[in-house]
N, C-alpha and C positions, 0 to 999 in steps of 0.2 A: 793601587796602581798596578797595571799589568806589567809583569817582568818575565824573562825567560825562566826564572826559577819557579814561577807559578805553573808553568805548563805541565810538568810531570804530575803535580798534585791534581790539576783539573782533569788530566787524562785518567788518573786513578778513580776520581769521583764518577766520571762518565761510565767507566767500565763497571763500577759497582752498581750503578743504576741499571745498566743493561742486563747485568747478571741477575738482578732481583726481578726484572721483568720476565726474563726467561723462566725463572723459578715459578712465577705466578701462572705463566701460560702452561707450564708443565703440570701445574696443579689444577688446571681447568678454569682459571680465572681469566675472563676476557673483559674488555672495555664494554660498558653498557651502551646499548643502542636504543634509540627511541622505539617504544613498543607500538606496533601497528595492530589495531584491533578493529574487528567488524562491529558495526553498531546500527541501531535503528534511530532515525531522526526525521524531523519535518524540515523540509527545505523550502525557502521562498526566495524569489528573485529580489535583489536590491540594486541600487544604482551602480555598484561596483562589482557585482557578481552574485553570490548567493549567501543567505543567512541560514545557518545550520543549527537547529535546536534539538539536542539529544533528548530522546523520549524518556519519561519516568525518572529523570534525575534532576538535580539542582545545579547541574553544570551550566556555566555561562554560555550564551550563544556564541558561535564562531562564524567568521566570515570566510567563505571559500571562494576561490577565483572561478571555478568552473565545475560542472557536473559531467562526468564521463559516463554516458549511457550506451556505450558500445555493446554491452551485454544485454541491454533491454532496448532494442531498436524501435519498439512500438511507442516509447516515451517521446513526446514532443514537448520539451520544456517551454512553458509560457509563464504567465503571471500567477497561475494557480499554485496553491500549496500542494506539495507531494509528500507522502510518507515514503521513505526510501530505506533500504538496507544496503550496506556496503562498507567500504573502507576509505578512510581519509589518508591520502598520500600527497605530501608537498602541495598543500592548498588546493588539491583537486579531489573531489569525492567520487570514487569509483562505484557506480550503482550496479548491484546485481539483482535487485528486485525493487519494483516501484508500484505505488498504489495512489489512486486519486479519489477525492471525496465526492459524494453525491452533491450536486449543486443545491444551494439554498439552506443547507443544514448549518446550524450554529455550533461551533466547538471552540475550545480554548486550549492553549498550550498547557494549562494546569490540569486538563483532563487526564484520566488514566488511559493509557493506550494498551489494548490487549488483542490477542487472537484467541478464538474459541476452537476447542476440539471436544465434540460431544457437549458436555455441560461444564467443562473446565476452562477457565479463562487464565491465560498466561500473560503476565505483564512483560512487555518487550523491554529488553536490555537487563531485566532483573531476574528472569526465569523463575519468578514467584508465581505459583499456581493457586487458584482459588476455585472451589466448587461454586457454580452459579446455577441455582435451581430454575431461574426464570430470566428471560431476555426481553427487554422492551425496546423495540425499534420504532415506536410511534413518532418520535421527533424527526425521523429520517424519511419514513414512508409518507407518501401522499396519495390522494385518491386515484391518480392516474399512473402512478409508478407501478412497474411490474414487480409485485411483492414476491412471487415465486423466484424470480431471477435474483433479487436482492438477498433473500434468505439462503439461496444456494451458495452465493458468494461468501456469506458469513459462515455457513456450516460446512461447506465442502471445498471452497477455494482459498481459504486463509485470509479473507478480508480483514483489515485492521479496524477495530472499533475504538472510537474516542468517547469517553463518557465517565460515569461514576458508578461505584458499587452501591447497591441499595441494602440497607440493614445496619446492624451493629456488630462489627467484627469482634468486639470484646463482650457483647451481650448475647442477643439472639442469634448472632451469626449473619453471614451474608445471605440475603434473600434473593438477590438478582443483580442484573447490570442494566443501567439506563444508558443507552447509546445516544450520544448527541450527534454523531457523524459516523458514517461507514465509508472507509477508503477501500475501493474495489481494486483488485489486482489488474495490472497492465502487462500484457494484453488481456482483454476481458474474456476472450474465448480461448479454450484449449485446442480448438479445431476449427476448420472452415465449415461453413454451412453447406450441406449438399444442395445441388440444384433442385428447385422445387418444380414438380410437374404442374403444367398449366392447362392442358387440353381437357375439355369436357364436351359432352354432346350438346347439340343446339338446345337452347332454353335452360341450360343448367350452368352453374358457376362452380369453380373449384373452391372447396373449403379447406382451411388449414387450422392447425393448432400450433401454438408457439411453445418451444421447449425452454428449459432453463438457460440455454446458451443463446436465447433470442433468435433461434433458427425457426423458420416456418416449415412445418412438417405436413405434407398432404393428408387430408382427412376426408377424401371422397368428393364426389360431385353432388350438389344439392340444387333444388329449385330455390331460386332467390325469392324470399318473401318481402313484403313491403314493410321494412323495419324502420321505425321512427327512432333515429339516433343522431345526435349531434356530436361532432368531434370536440374534444376539450380544447381550451386555450392553454397550451403548454406554457409554463412560466419560463422566464429567462434561464438559459443554461440547459434547456431540454429541447428535444425535437420529437415531432409527432410520428408514430408508426401505426399502420392500420392493415387489416386483413379481414377476409370473410371467414366466418366460422360455421360449423355444423350446429344444429340440423337445418337451420333456415337461411343460411347464407347472409346473416346479419353482420355488419361491420363491428369489429372489435378495435379498441383504441388503447394505446399506452403512450406515455411520455418517457422517452429514454434520455439519459444524460447525453448531451450533444458530443462529448468527447469520446464516446464509444464508437468504434468503427462498425458500420453496418455490414 
């Protein structure tokens, strides 16, 4: 029961607790705060927000309320899965880098997710590096995909690969990496394409070559030959691109992922 006699005792106890807290602060001891870490993850839209799967770990999936893509304005979140790098704060994932997969490729959350530099594959979130003598992109590349563009994104633009190591880590060693999907960086281009020249003398057509940024670079004026070529039927998720090439002015065709900005 509370009495006036207990008041001095309680005051002494409170003073002692406060004094001990001051000693801890003086010694550099502070209350622990939730640690905020940057991470790599795959995010997918769900009925209530987004599902976040942390890459290369066994952590349980998380539900986040929203994606903050202020730092990556080229990202237009839709129902497609994205590989993202960023920070989770108060149920909002703040994205500082985003990557989108080439349509049609089959991948799994159980795949190993890596980035390549030269012949070294680094596993995201783990910083574990493995020498990869060979890279197989055949499950991602198709007949009408621009292979030079894709390989440039893998080797020069930090694309994220989902797949499996080939070989025996404990035996003959890793022989290569089989990519099941390539997530290309957004935005896709590091620069805007220059305006392409169009004028040519009468009876001639402007020829172009396409660089690794998918920009058309003028390649002279040529006489157009009678080229027998049919445009491909691009699969779902792709859009047809075409231009005339040297030396005969024949049409070239590629199927670009439709999420890329032309």
